[in-house]
N, C-alpha and C positions, 0 to 999 in steps of 0.2 A: 847601883855603888859602886869604886873602882877603888883599893886595897894597893900598895904596893909593900910588903911587908923591908924593915931595913932593925936588922939587932932585937932589941926589948922594944923600937916604937917602929908606927907604921903612918904609912902617910894615904889618906882618905880621901875623897869626893864626891858625897853629895848633891843630889838637886830635894831643896825643899819648898812645896807651896803653899803660901799665906794665903784661908780665901778672904776677898773680902768685898762689898756690896760697897755702891758709889758710880762713879764713872766720870769723877776728875783725878784720879789718881793715876801717875803718871806710871808707866810697865803694865799697866790693868791689861789682864786676856783673859781669854779663858785657855790655863791649862790645866793637863791631866791628871790627876793625881787618885792615884795607885790606893789608899784610905776610904773614895767612894765609887771609886770603879769604876768613871766617866771625869771628865771634860769641867771644869768647876769656876767659874770668874770668880778670874784675885792674880797673886804675886805671883814674882820666881826668884826664885833664888837658886846659887852655886855655892856648894862650903868648900875646901878644901881647908884639912885640919890637919893635924899632927897626932898621934894618938898612939899615945902611952900604953903598952901592949901590959905591963906588969903593974903601972898604978892604974891601970882603968879609967885612966882620963881623959880628956881629947880636950887637945889647944889651936883653936882658930888660927892659921895660916894668914886666909883672906877670904873673901863674904864677895859675892859682885851679884846684881839685878840683874836676872835674866829679862831682855826688851826685845821683841820681837821687830822684826824690818819691814816694809810694806811691801815687800814680796811674797814671805811665807806663812802673812795673814790671807795675802792675793789669793795662794795657793792652797793655803786651807780652806780655805773657803768657794774654790773654785772646784772640789775637791767633792768636800759637802754639797755642792749644788746637782753634781754628777749621782752622789748617793741618789737626788731625790726624787730626779727626774729621770729616774727607771720608773716604768705605769706598773703602777699598783693590779698585782692579781685578780678577779674576780673579784667577786663576794660569791658565796654558796653557800647553802644550806648545808647544812649538819650531817650525818651519817651518807649510810649511799646512794647513791643515785637513781635517779624512779630509772626503769625499762631497765638496769644493769643486769648482766646475767652473769652464772657460773662459767669459770671459765678450767678444761678442764687442761688439768698441770699435762707439760713434757715431760716424758718416758725418758728415763735416767738411763745413762747407760753402766752393764755390767762389768767390771773387771772381771777381766777370766777366774783371780782367788777368792 
């Protein structure tokens, strides 16, 4: 949320994510929602409002739907595929490995004090 203060009124802009199930809605995509802490399917709107500080009211000036372009979608899919492409570590049994021995710790250097 970004705010610009002008005397007793301020201008504020904020992104809003509305979760939605389905596949046929225009602009439906996966957007990060801070309430859920992860990307969720839904619609995103950006709102620019005039906020009266004294009256504690907001007056929306403009509301626009955020629609991601095909290039943005391809870039996000590429980064997701790169994250998945990492080779998973070999699964090990829990606990200390068989045959491991205690290793002596290196002697620390003493200061003249």
